[in-house]
N, C-alpha and C positions, 0 to 999 in steps of 0.2 A: 402455258401455251404462248408462243410467240407468233404474231402475224407479221411477218417481214421476210424480205429476201436480201436484207442489208448485211453484208459481211462485216460491217463495223460492230455488229453485235456479237461476234464470235467469242470474244473473251468472256462477256457476261453469260452467254448461253453455255459455254464450256464450264464455267463455275457453277451454274445452276444444275447442269447435268450430273455433276459430281455428287449432288445432294438429293435431287428428286428427278423423276421422269419428266422430260420436257418434250412437248410437241411443237413442231415448227410448221406453220401454215404459210405457204408461198402464195401471195396474192397476185404476183405478176405472171406474165406469160413466158418469162424466161426460165431457163434451167435453174434448179435450186443452187444457191451460192455454196460452193464447196466447203467454205468455212463453217456453214451452218448444218452440214450433214452430220448425223450422229455416227460416231465411230463404234464399230461392233465391240471393240476392246475397252472403250471408255464409258464411264458413267454407270449409274444404277440401271437395272432392267426397266423396260417399258418405254424407251425413247421411241418417238414416231415422227413422221412428217407427212404432209399432205399438200398437193398442188390444187389450188382452186380452179374450177372449170367455169366455162361460160354458163353452163346449166346451174351451177351453184349460185352464181350472181343473179341470173334472171329469176331463179326460183325464190330468191330472198327479197324480191321487190314487193312493195305494197300493192294492193289492188288499185285499179284505176279510180275507184270512188271509195272514200272513207268518210262516213258521217256527213254527207252533204258536200264534202270537199272533193274536187276532181283533179286528177293529174293533168298538168298543162299539155297541150298538143306538142308532139315531137319528143317527149321524154321517153 
């Protein structure tokens, strides 16, 4: 799994896709980089991609209080 939207990784991702299924998770709000999109004709089966959403990010935050420690105001 690659967590990036950096098209500079296109060569490495293409090489990996030839050997194993690769998942690309786009952490930015931008459209997925075209160079990171899986080609239907290339690579082993099972390639996938996912666009992180605001709900994904807010749902992954720790609670306001953890073992006597508190999240600072404004976070």
